[in-house]
N, CA, C and O atoms as a MOPAC input file, in Angstrom:
PM7 MOZYME 1SCF
protein

 N      0.84600 1    -1.17300 1     0.00000 1
 C      0.00000 1     0.00000 1     0.00000 1
 C      0.89700 1     1.24400 1     0.00000 1
 O      1.88200 1     1.30900 1     0.73500 1
 N      0.54600 1     2.21600 1    -0.82500 1
 C      1.36100 1     3.42200 1    -0.92200 1
 C      1.08600 1     4.36500 1     0.25300 1
 O      0.09500 1     4.22100 1     0.96900 1
 N      1.97800 1     5.32000 1     0.42800 1
 C      1.80900 1     6.34800 1     1.45400 1
 C      0.49000 1     7.09700 1     1.23800 1
 O     -0.25800 1     7.32400 1     2.18900 1
 N      0.21200 1     7.47000 1     0.01900 1
 C     -1.01800 1     8.20800 1    -0.26200 1
 C     -2.24900 1     7.36500 1     0.05100 1
 O     -3.23200 1     7.88500 1     0.57900 1
 N     -2.21200 1     6.08300 1    -0.26400 1
 C     -3.35200 1     5.21400 1     0.06000 1
 C     -3.54500 1     5.11500 1     1.57500 1
 O     -4.67600 1     5.17200 1     2.05900 1
 N     -2.45200 1     4.96700 1     2.32200 1
 C     -2.56300 1     4.90400 1     3.78100 1
 C     -3.14700 1     6.19800 1     4.33300 1
 O     -4.01600 1     6.17300 1     5.20500 1
 N     -2.66600 1     7.32900 1     3.81900 1
 C     -3.21100 1     8.61300 1     4.25800 1
 C     -4.68600 1     8.73300 1     3.90400 1
 O     -5.48600 1     9.19000 1     4.72100 1
 N     -5.04900 1     8.32900 1     2.70100 1
 C     -6.44000 1     8.43200 1     2.25300 1
 C     -7.37000 1     7.62000 1     3.14700 1
 O     -8.43200 1     8.09900 1     3.54500 1
 N     -6.97200 1     6.39700 1     3.45900 1
 C     -7.81300 1     5.54900 1     4.30900 1
 C     -7.92500 1     6.14600 1     5.70600 1
 O     -9.01000 1     6.17800 1     6.28600 1
 N     -6.80800 1     6.61900 1     6.24400 1
 C     -6.84000 1     7.26500 1     7.56200 1
 C     -7.80700 1     8.45200 1     7.55200 1
 O     -8.67900 1     8.54600 1     8.41500 1
 N     -7.66000 1     9.34800 1     6.58900 1
 C     -8.48600 1    10.55300 1     6.52300 1
 C     -9.95400 1    10.18400 1     6.34800 1
 O    -10.82300 1    10.73000 1     7.02800 1
 N    -10.22200 1     9.26800 1     5.44700 1
 C    -11.60100 1     8.87000 1     5.19000 1
 C    -12.24500 1     8.28900 1     6.44300 1
 O    -13.33600 1     8.70100 1     6.83700 1
 N    -11.56200 1     7.32700 1     7.06600 1
 C    -12.14000 1     6.66000 1     8.23600 1
 C    -12.24100 1     7.60200 1     9.43200 1
 O    -13.21300 1     7.53700 1    10.18400 1
 N    -11.25700 1     8.47200 1     9.62000 1
 C    -11.33100 1     9.44200 1    10.71900 1
 C    -12.49400 1    10.40900 1    10.49500 1
 O    -13.20800 1    10.74700 1    11.43900 1
 N    -12.68500 1    10.85000 1     9.26900 1
 C    -13.81600 1    11.73200 1     8.96000 1
 C    -15.14300 1    11.00100 1     9.15300 1
 O    -16.11900 1    11.58500 1     9.62300 1
 N    -15.17000 1     9.73200 1     8.78900 1
 C    -16.37800 1     8.92700 1     8.96700 1
 C    -16.71200 1     8.78800 1    10.44900 1
 O    -17.87200 1     8.91700 1    10.84000 1
 N    -15.70400 1     8.52700 1    11.26900 1
 C    -15.91700 1     8.40900 1    12.71400 1
 C    -16.38900 1     9.74000 1    13.28600 1
 O    -17.23500 1     9.76800 1    14.17900 1
 N    -15.84900 1    10.84100 1    12.77500 1
 C    -16.30500 1    12.15600 1    13.23500 1
 C    -17.78500 1    12.33000 1    12.92100 1
 O    -18.52000 1    12.90200 1    13.72700 1
 N    -18.23200 1    11.85300 1    11.77900 1
 C    -19.65700 1    11.93500 1    11.41800 1
 C    -20.50900 1    11.14300 1    12.41200 1
 O    -21.58700 1    11.58400 1    12.80800 1
 N    -20.01800 1     9.98200 1    12.80500 1
 C    -20.73800 1     9.16600 1    13.79600 1
 C    -20.78600 1     9.90500 1    15.12700 1
 O    -21.85200 1    10.04200 1    15.72600 1
 N    -19.63200 1    10.38100 1    15.59200 1
 C    -19.55200 1    11.04500 1    16.89400 1
 C    -20.39000 1    12.31600 1    16.94200 1
 O    -20.96600 1    12.64400 1    17.97900 1
 N    -20.45900 1    13.03000 1    15.82700 1
 C    -21.22000 1    14.27800 1    15.76300 1
 C    -22.68700 1    14.05600 1    15.40700 1
 O    -23.46700 1    15.00600 1    15.33300 1
 N    -23.05200 1    12.80300 1    15.18900 1
 C    -24.42000 1    12.44300 1    14.80700 1
 C    -24.88600 1    13.21600 1    13.57400 1
 O    -25.98800 1    13.76500 1    13.53900 1
 N    -24.01800 1    13.24300 1    12.56900 1
 C    -24.36700 1    13.91400 1    11.31500 1
 C    -25.43900 1    13.10400 1    10.59000 1
 O    -25.55100 1    11.89500 1    10.79400 1
 N    -26.21800 1    13.76300 1     9.75400 1
 C    -27.29400 1    13.03900 1     9.06600 1
 C    -26.79500 1    12.02300 1     8.04300 1
 O    -27.51500 1    11.08200 1     7.71000 1
 N    -25.57700 1    12.20000 1     7.54300 1
 C    -25.01500 1    11.26600 1     6.56800 1
 C    -23.76600 1    10.63600 1     7.16400 1
 O    -22.80400 1    11.32600 1     7.50300 1
 N    -23.79600 1     9.32300 1     7.28500 1
 C    -22.63500 1     8.56000 1     7.74700 1
 C    -22.15900 1     7.72200 1     6.56500 1
 O    -22.83400 1     6.77300 1     6.16700 1
 N    -21.00200 1     8.06700 1     6.00200 1
 C    -20.51200 1     7.28900 1     4.85700 1
 C    -20.21900 1     5.84000 1     5.22500 1
 O    -19.96500 1     5.51600 1     6.38500 1
 N    -20.25900 1     4.99100 1     4.23000 1
 C    -19.91800 1     3.58400 1     4.40500 1
 C    -18.42300 1     3.46600 1     4.72100 1
 O    -17.64300 1     4.35900 1     4.39100 1
 N    -18.02900 1     2.36100 1     5.36200 1
 C    -16.59400 1     2.12100 1     5.56100 1
 C    -15.85300 1     2.10300 1     4.21000 1
 O    -16.43800 1     1.80600 1     3.16800 1
 N    -14.58600 1     2.42100 1     4.25800 1
 C    -13.73900 1     2.50700 1     3.05900 1
 C    -13.89200 1     1.29600 1     2.14900 1
 O    -14.03200 1     1.43800 1     0.93500 1
 N    -13.86500 1     0.10600 1     2.74000 1
 C    -13.90700 1    -1.12300 1     1.94600 1
 C    -15.21900 1    -1.26700 1     1.16500 1
 O    -15.26600 1    -1.97600 1     0.16000 1
 N    -16.26000 1    -0.61100 1     1.61400 1
 C    -17.56300 1    -0.71900 1     0.96100 1
 C    -17.78500 1     0.35700 1    -0.10500 1
 O    -18.79700 1     0.33100 1    -0.80500 1
 N    -16.86100 1     1.29000 1    -0.23300 1
 C    -17.01600 1     2.34200 1    -1.22700 1
 C    -16.67300 1     1.81900 1    -2.61500 1
 O    -15.83800 1     0.92700 1    -2.76400 1
 N    -17.31700 1     2.37500 1    -3.61700 1
 C    -17.09600 1     1.96900 1    -4.99400 1
 C    -15.69200 1     2.38500 1    -5.44800 1
 O    -15.12700 1     3.36200 1    -4.95800 1
 N    -15.15400 1     1.62800 1    -6.38300 1
 C    -13.78300 1     1.85000 1    -6.86600 1
 C    -13.59300 1     3.26600 1    -7.41000 1
 O    -12.55500 1     3.88200 1    -7.16500 1
 N    -14.57200 1     3.78900 1    -8.14200 1
 C    -14.44600 1     5.14500 1    -8.69400 1
 C    -14.26500 1     6.16800 1    -7.57600 1
 O    -13.46600 1     7.09700 1    -7.69600 1
 N    -15.00400 1     5.99300 1    -6.50300 1
 C    -14.86000 1     6.91200 1    -5.37400 1
 C    -13.46500 1     6.80300 1    -4.77000 1
 O    -12.78900 1     7.81100 1    -4.56400 1
 N    -13.03800 1     5.57500 1    -4.48600 1
 C    -11.72200 1     5.39800 1    -3.86000 1
 C    -10.60700 1     5.97900 1    -4.72500 1
 O     -9.68400 1     6.60900 1    -4.20900 1
 N    -10.68900 1     5.77000 1    -6.02600 1
 C     -9.66700 1     6.29600 1    -6.94100 1
 C     -9.61500 1     7.81100 1    -6.89000 1
 O     -8.53400 1     8.38800 1    -6.77500 1
 N    -10.77900 1     8.47500 1    -6.97400 1
 C    -10.77200 1     9.93800 1    -6.95300 1
 C    -10.36800 1    10.46100 1    -5.58000 1
 O     -9.72300 1    11.50500 1    -5.49000 1
 N    -10.73600 1     9.75400 1    -4.50100 1
 C    -10.38200 1    10.20800 1    -3.15500 1
 C     -8.87600 1    10.13500 1    -2.95200 1
 O     -8.28400 1    11.05500 1    -2.38900 1
 N     -8.25600 1     9.06400 1    -3.39900 1
 C     -6.80400 1     8.93300 1    -3.28700 1
 C     -6.11000 1    10.06300 1    -4.05900 1
 O     -5.13600 1    10.63700 1    -3.57200 1
 N     -6.60300 1    10.37800 1    -5.24700 1
 C     -6.02600 1    11.48300 1    -6.02500 1
 C     -6.20000 1    12.81100 1    -5.28500 1
 O     -5.29700 1    13.64600 1    -5.28300 1
 N     -7.34400 1    13.00000 1    -4.66800 1
 C     -7.59700 1    14.22200 1    -3.89800 1
 C     -6.62400 1    14.33400 1    -2.73800 1
 O     -6.06300 1    15.40300 1    -2.49900 1
 N     -6.42100 1    13.24800 1    -2.02100 1
 C     -5.51200 1    13.26300 1    -0.86900 1
 C     -4.07000 1    13.48700 1    -1.32300 1
 O     -3.31200 1    14.18800 1    -0.65200 1
 N     -3.69400 1    12.90700 1    -2.43800 1
 C     -2.34100 1    13.15700 1    -2.95900 1
 C     -2.14200 1    14.65000 1    -3.23000 1
 O     -1.09400 1    15.21000 1    -2.90900 1
 N     -3.15200 1    15.28700 1    -3.82100 1
 C     -3.07400 1    16.72600 1    -4.12200 1
 C     -3.02100 1    17.54800 1    -2.83800 1
 O     -2.15800 1    18.41300 1    -2.68800 1
 N     -3.93400 1    17.28200 1    -1.91800 1
 C     -4.02400 1    18.09300 1    -0.70600 1
 C     -2.81600 1    17.88300 1     0.20700 1
 O     -2.38400 1    18.82200 1     0.87500 1
 N     -2.27100 1    16.68600 1     0.24800 1
 C     -1.14200 1    16.39300 1     1.13300 1
 C      0.21200 1    16.72700 1     0.52300 1
 O      1.24500 1    16.49800 1     1.15200 1
 N      0.22200 1    17.25800 1    -0.67900 1
 C      1.50200 1    17.65100 1    -1.29300 1
 C      2.13700 1    18.76500 1    -0.46900 1
 O      1.44300 1    19.66200 1     0.01000 1
 N      3.45000 1    18.70700 1    -0.30700 1
 C      4.15900 1    19.74100 1     0.45100 1
 C      3.88900 1    21.11100 1    -0.13300 1
 O      4.00800 1    21.31900 1    -1.34000 1
 N      3.52700 1    22.04000 1     0.72900 1
 C      3.29800 1    23.41200 1     0.31200 1
 C      1.91800 1    23.69800 1    -0.24000 1
 O      1.59900 1    24.85500 1    -0.51400 1
 N      1.08200 1    22.67200 1    -0.41400 1
 C     -0.25000 1    22.88800 1    -0.96900 1
 C     -1.13400 1    23.57400 1     0.06200 1
 O     -1.21300 1    23.13500 1     1.21000 1
 N     -1.78600 1    24.62800 1    -0.33800 1
 C     -2.71300 1    25.36000 1     0.52900 1
 C     -4.08000 1    25.38000 1    -0.14100 1
 O     -4.17800 1    25.49600 1    -1.36300 1
 N     -5.12500 1    25.26700 1     0.65400 1
 C     -6.47700 1    25.25200 1     0.12000 1
 C     -7.43800 1    25.76300 1     1.18900 1
 O     -7.02700 1    26.11800 1     2.29300 1
 N     -8.70700 1    25.79500 1     0.84700 1
 C     -9.73500 1    26.26100 1     1.77400 1
 C    -10.88100 1    25.24500 1     1.79800 1
 O    -11.01700 1    24.44400 1     0.87300 1
 N    -11.69600 1    25.27500 1     2.84000 1
 C    -12.86700 1    24.40400 1     2.84300 1
 C    -13.76600 1    24.63500 1     1.62600 1
 O    -14.28800 1    23.67900 1     1.05200 1
 N    -13.94700 1    25.88500 1     1.23500 1
 C    -14.78400 1    26.18200 1     0.06500 1
 C    -14.19900 1    25.56200 1    -1.19700 1
 O    -14.92100 1    24.93700 1    -1.97400 1
 N    -12.90000 1    25.73100 1    -1.40600 1
 C    -12.26900 1    25.18300 1    -2.60800 1
 C    -12.38600 1    23.66400 1    -2.64700 1
 O    -12.63500 1    23.08300 1    -3.70200 1
 N    -12.20500 1    23.02600 1    -1.49600 1
 C    -12.28500 1    21.56500 1    -1.47000 1
 C    -13.71500 1    21.06600 1    -1.59200 1
 O    -13.95000 1    20.00100 1    -2.16300 1
 N    -14.67700 1    21.82000 1    -1.06300 1
 C    -16.08200 1    21.44700 1    -1.26500 1
 C    -16.41800 1    21.51500 1    -2.75400 1
 O    -17.06000 1    20.61400 1    -3.29300 1
 N    -15.98200 1    22.58600 1    -3.41400 1
 C    -16.23400 1    22.72100 1    -4.85000 1
 C    -15.56300 1    21.59200 1    -5.63100 1
 O    -16.13800 1    21.07300 1    -6.58800 1
 N    -14.34900 1    21.20900 1    -5.22700 1
 C    -13.64300 1    20.10800 1    -5.87600 1
 C    -14.39200 1    18.79400 1    -5.65400 1
 O    -14.53600 1    17.99700 1    -6.58200 1
 N    -14.86800 1    18.56600 1    -4.43000 1
 C    -15.63600 1    17.35900 1    -4.10900 1
 C    -16.89500 1    17.28500 1    -4.97100 1
 O    -17.22400 1    16.24000 1    -5.53200 1
 N    -17.58200 1    18.40700 1    -5.06000 1
 C    -18.82500 1    18.47000 1    -5.83200 1
 C    -18.55700 1    18.11400 1    -7.30100 1
 O    -19.30200 1    17.33300 1    -7.89300 1
 N    -17.51000 1    18.67700 1    -7.88400 1
 C    -17.16300 1    18.37900 1    -9.28500 1
 C    -16.79800 1    16.90400 1    -9.46000 1
 O    -17.17600 1    16.27900 1   -10.45100 1
 N    -16.06300 1    16.35200 1    -8.49200 1
 C    -15.68400 1    14.93800 1    -8.57400 1
 C    -16.92300 1    14.04900 1    -8.51900 1
 O    -17.01600 1    13.06900 1    -9.25900 1
 N    -17.85700 1    14.37800 1    -7.66500 1
 C    -19.09400 1    13.59400 1    -7.59000 1
 C    -19.89100 1    13.72300 1    -8.89300 1
 O    -20.41900 1    12.72700 1    -9.38800 1
 N    -19.98300 1    14.90500 1    -9.44200 1
 C    -20.67700 1    15.07300 1   -10.73100 1
 C    -20.02700 1    14.20900 1   -11.80500 1
 O    -20.71800 1    13.59100 1   -12.61500 1
 N    -18.69800 1    14.17000 1   -11.80900 1
 C    -17.98100 1    13.36800 1   -12.80400 1
 C    -18.27800 1    11.87500 1   -12.64100 1
 O    -18.17900 1    11.11100 1   -13.60100 1
 N    -18.64200 1    11.46400 1   -11.42300 1
 C    -18.98900 1    10.06500 1   -11.17200 1
 C    -20.49200 1     9.81000 1   -11.38900 1
 O    -20.98300 1     8.71400 1   -11.12100 1
 N    -21.21400 1    10.83000 1   -11.87700 1
 C    -22.63000 1    10.64300 1   -12.19200 1
 C    -23.60400 1    11.03200 1   -11.10100 1
 O    -24.80300 1    10.79100 1   -11.23400 1
 N    -23.11600 1    11.63200 1   -10.02100 1
 C    -23.99800 1    12.05100 1    -8.93000 1
 C    -24.65300 1    13.38700 1    -9.25700 1
 O    -24.16400 1    14.14900 1   -10.09100 1
 N    -25.77000 1    13.65600 1    -8.58400 1
 C    -26.47700 1    14.93600 1    -8.73400 1
 C    -27.09500 1    15.30300 1    -7.39500 1
 O    -27.14400 1    14.49300 1    -6.47000 1
 N    -27.56600 1    16.54400 1    -7.31400 1
 C    -28.22500 1    16.99000 1    -6.08700 1
 C    -29.50800 1    16.19200 1    -5.88000 1
 O    -30.22400 1    15.87900 1    -6.83100 1
 N    -29.77800 1    15.87500 1    -4.63300 1
 C    -31.03500 1    15.25800 1    -4.21600 1
 C    -31.21700 1    15.52600 1    -2.73600 1
 O    -30.22900 1    15.71300 1    -2.02600 1
 N    -32.43700 1    15.54900 1    -2.25200 1
 C    -32.68100 1    15.89400 1    -0.84500 1
 C    -32.13600 1    14.87000 1     0.15400 1
 O    -31.97600 1    15.17900 1     1.33500 1
 N    -31.84900 1    13.64100 1    -0.32100 1
 C    -31.25300 1    12.62400 1     0.54500 1
 C    -30.09300 1    11.95400 1    -0.20300 1
 O    -30.07600 1    11.90000 1    -1.43300 1
 N    -29.12400 1    11.44300 1     0.57500 1
 C    -28.02400 1    10.69700 1    -0.04100 1
 C    -28.54700 1     9.30600 1    -0.38100 1
 O    -29.07200 1     8.59300 1     0.47500 1
 N    -28.39200 1     8.94200 1    -1.63700 1
 C    -28.86800 1     7.64700 1    -2.11700 1
 C    -27.81700 1     7.10600 1    -3.08100 1
 O    -27.64800 1     7.63700 1    -4.17900 1
 N    -27.11300 1     6.05700 1    -2.67500 1
 C    -26.04700 1     5.49700 1    -3.51400 1
 C    -26.58000 1     4.95600 1    -4.82500 1
 O    -25.92700 1     5.09600 1    -5.85900 1
 N    -27.74900 1     4.34300 1    -4.80300 1
 C    -28.32300 1     3.77000 1    -6.03100 1
 C    -28.71000 1     4.86900 1    -7.01800 1
 O    -28.38800 1     4.78900 1    -8.20400 1
 N    -29.40000 1     5.88900 1    -6.52300 1
 C    -29.85100 1     6.99000 1    -7.38400 1
 C    -28.73800 1     8.00900 1    -7.62900 1
 O    -28.86800 1     8.88500 1    -8.48400 1
 N    -27.64800 1     7.88800 1    -6.87800 1
 C    -26.52000 1     8.82100 1    -6.94300 1
 C    -26.98400 1    10.25900 1    -6.70100 1
 O    -26.73200 1    11.15400 1    -7.50700 1
 N    -27.66600 1    10.45600 1    -5.57400 1
 C    -28.07600 1    11.79400 1    -5.16600 1
 C    -27.44300 1    12.12700 1    -3.81900 1
 O    -27.20600 1    11.24900 1    -2.98900 1
 N    -27.17500 1    13.42100 1    -3.62200 1
 C    -26.54000 1    13.87000 1    -2.37700 1
 C    -27.01900 1    15.29100 1    -2.07100 1
 O    -26.99100 1    16.15500 1    -2.94800 1
 N    -27.46300 1    15.54100 1    -0.81700 1
 C    -27.97600 1    16.86900 1    -0.46700 1
 C    -26.90700 1    17.94900 1    -0.32600 1
 O    -27.23800 1    19.13400 1    -0.29600 1
 N    -25.63700 1    17.56700 1    -0.23900 1
 C    -24.56900 1    18.56300 1    -0.08300 1
 C    -24.01100 1    19.06300 1    -1.40700 1
 O    -23.03700 1    19.81500 1    -1.42200 1
 N    -24.60900 1    18.66000 1    -2.50600 1
 C    -24.13500 1    19.12400 1    -3.81100 1
 C    -24.75700 1    20.48500 1    -4.12400 1
 O    -25.53000 1    20.65200 1    -5.06800 1
 N    -24.38000 1    21.44200 1    -3.28400 1
 C    -24.82500 1    22.83100 1    -3.38900 1
 C    -23.60900 1    23.71300 1    -3.18400 1
 O    -22.59000 1    23.23800 1    -2.68300 1
 N    -23.68400 1    24.99200 1    -3.55600 1
 C    -22.55000 1    25.87500 1    -3.27800 1
 C    -22.20600 1    25.89100 1    -1.78600 1
 O    -23.08500 1    25.75400 1    -0.93600 1
 N    -20.93400 1    26.05600 1    -1.48700 1
 C    -20.43800 1    26.03700 1    -0.11300 1
 C    -21.24700 1    26.95400 1     0.79300 1
 O    -21.55600 1    26.59600 1     1.92900 1
 N    -21.59000 1    28.14000 1     0.28900 1
 C    -22.32200 1    29.12600 1     1.08000 1
 C    -23.72500 1    28.64700 1     1.45900 1
 O    -24.31400 1    29.15200 1     2.41400 1
 N    -24.25700 1    27.68300 1     0.72100 1
 C    -25.60000 1    27.17300 1     0.99800 1
 C    -25.59200 1    25.96300 1     1.92900 1
 O    -26.65100 1    25.49700 1     2.34900 1
 N    -24.40600 1    25.45200 1     2.25200 1
 C    -24.32100 1    24.32800 1     3.17700 1
 C    -24.73800 1    24.76300 1     4.57200 1
 O    -24.52600 1    25.91200 1     4.95900 1
 N    -25.32300 1    23.85400 1     5.31900 1
 C    -25.59600 1    24.08100 1     6.73500 1
 C    -24.24800 1    24.30600 1     7.42000 1
 O    -23.23800 1    23.74900 1     6.99200 1
 N    -24.22500 1    25.10600 1     8.46700 1
 C    -22.97400 1    25.42100 1     9.17100 1
 C    -22.23000 1    24.15600 1     9.60500 1
 O    -21.00200 1    24.10600 1     9.53400 1
 N    -22.95800 1    23.14800 1    10.04800 1
 C    -22.30800 1    21.90300 1    10.48300 1
 C    -21.57300 1    21.22800 1     9.33500 1
 O    -20.52800 1    20.61400 1     9.55100 1
 N    -22.09500 1    21.33000 1     8.13000 1
 C    -21.42900 1    20.73900 1     6.96400 1
 C    -20.18900 1    21.54000 1     6.58400 1
 O    -19.20100 1    20.96200 1     6.13100 1
 N    -20.22300 1    22.85000 1     6.75700 1
 C    -19.02400 1    23.65500 1     6.50100 1
 C    -17.93400 1    23.29800 1     7.51100 1
 O    -16.75300 1    23.23300 1     7.16700 1
 N    -18.34300 1    23.06800 1     8.76000 1
 C    -17.38000 1    22.65900 1     9.78900 1
 C    -16.78400 1    21.29700 1     9.42700 1
 O    -15.59000 1    21.06900 1     9.62300 1
 N    -17.60800 1    20.40200 1     8.90300 1
 C    -17.11800 1    19.07900 1     8.48800 1
 C    -16.00500 1    19.23000 1     7.44600 1
 O    -15.03400 1    18.47300 1     7.47100 1
 N    -16.13400 1    20.19800 1     6.53200 1
 C    -15.08800 1    20.43900 1     5.54100 1
 C    -13.81300 1    20.94900 1     6.20000 1
 O    -12.71400 1    20.60500 1     5.76500 1
 N    -13.94500 1    21.77100 1     7.25000 1
 C    -12.77200 1    22.24600 1     7.98200 1
 C    -12.08600 1    21.08400 1     8.70200 1
 O    -10.85800 1    21.00700 1     8.73200 1
 N    -12.87100 1    20.19100 1     9.27400 1
 C    -12.31700 1    19.02200 1     9.95100 1
 C    -11.57000 1    18.14100 1     8.94900 1
 O    -10.48400 1    17.64300 1     9.24800 1
 N    -12.14700 1    17.95000 1     7.76700 1
 C    -11.50100 1    17.17400 1     6.71300 1
 C    -10.11100 1    17.73100 1     6.41200 1
 O     -9.14200 1    16.97700 1     6.32100 1
 N    -10.01600 1    19.04800 1     6.25900 1
 C     -8.71500 1    19.64500 1     5.95100 1
 C     -7.75100 1    19.51700 1     7.12300 1
 O     -6.55000 1    19.34700 1     6.91300 1
 N     -8.25300 1    19.59500 1     8.35200 1
 C     -7.39000 1    19.38700 1     9.52100 1
 C     -6.84000 1    17.96100 1     9.51900 1
 O     -5.67100 1    17.74600 1     9.84000 1
 N     -7.67600 1    16.99100 1     9.15700 1
 C     -7.21000 1    15.60800 1     9.05800 1
 C     -6.14500 1    15.46600 1     7.96800 1
 O     -5.18200 1    14.71600 1     8.12900 1
 N     -6.32000 1    16.17900 1     6.87400 1
 C     -5.31900 1    16.15600 1     5.79400 1
 C     -3.99600 1    16.73400 1     6.28000 1
 O     -2.93500 1    16.18000 1     5.99200 1
 N     -4.05000 1    17.84300 1     7.01300 1
 C     -2.81800 1    18.43100 1     7.54200 1
 C     -2.13800 1    17.46600 1     8.50300 1
 O     -0.91700 1    17.31100 1     8.46300 1
 N     -2.91600 1    16.81600 1     9.36500 1
 C     -2.36000 1    15.83500 1    10.29200 1
 C     -1.69000 1    14.69600 1     9.53200 1
 O     -0.56800 1    14.30500 1     9.85500 1
 N     -2.36900 1    14.17100 1     8.53500 1
 C     -1.81400 1    13.05900 1     7.74800 1
 C     -0.52000 1    13.46300 1     7.06000 1
 O      0.44200 1    12.69500 1     7.04000 1
 N     -0.49200 1    14.67000 1     6.49300 1
 C      0.72400 1    15.15200 1     5.82300 1
 C      1.87100 1    15.25300 1     6.81500 1
 O      3.01200 1    14.92200 1     6.49000 1
 N      1.57200 1    15.70300 1     8.00800 1
 C      2.60700 1    15.94500 1     9.01600 1
 C      3.08000 1    14.65700 1     9.69700 1
 O      4.26700 1    14.51900 1     9.99300 1
 N      2.17200 1    13.72000 1     9.94600 1
 C      2.51800 1    12.60900 1    10.84000 1
 C      2.45800 1    11.21600 1    10.23600 1
 O      2.96700 1    10.27200 1    10.84000 1
 N      1.85900 1    11.05600 1     9.07200 1
 C      1.82400 1     9.72000 1     8.47300 1
 C      2.86400 1     9.68500 1     7.35000 1
 O      2.71900 1    10.34200 1     6.31800 1
 N      3.91100 1     8.90100 1     7.58600 1
 C      5.03500 1     8.83400 1     6.64700 1
 C      5.29700 1     7.42200 1     6.19000 1
 O      6.21000 1     7.19000 1     5.39700 1

């Protein structure tokens, strides 16, 4: 397993656990249950974000996430549905509920931690 894959799994699972602990309305499936297209794009995202010197914002990463989901065939829907490929967070960052914006900040904090401590 590559360094980027290890970081990606750590970040994904830590973010998933945060969703459980915070009782968020959407709890993603464990890494092993995610579709290959998702895992591939997530690993590429983590490689980009964890690159030395890379700086980003929660808004920029939300927009990147939204575009990646669209590329995988997802669209906005009032509930997350893997079969229908709908997700309620496929809206501009400014329209997200405050808790979802915080989730994006937590994601980036996990990325910074992984870059710093997972070698």
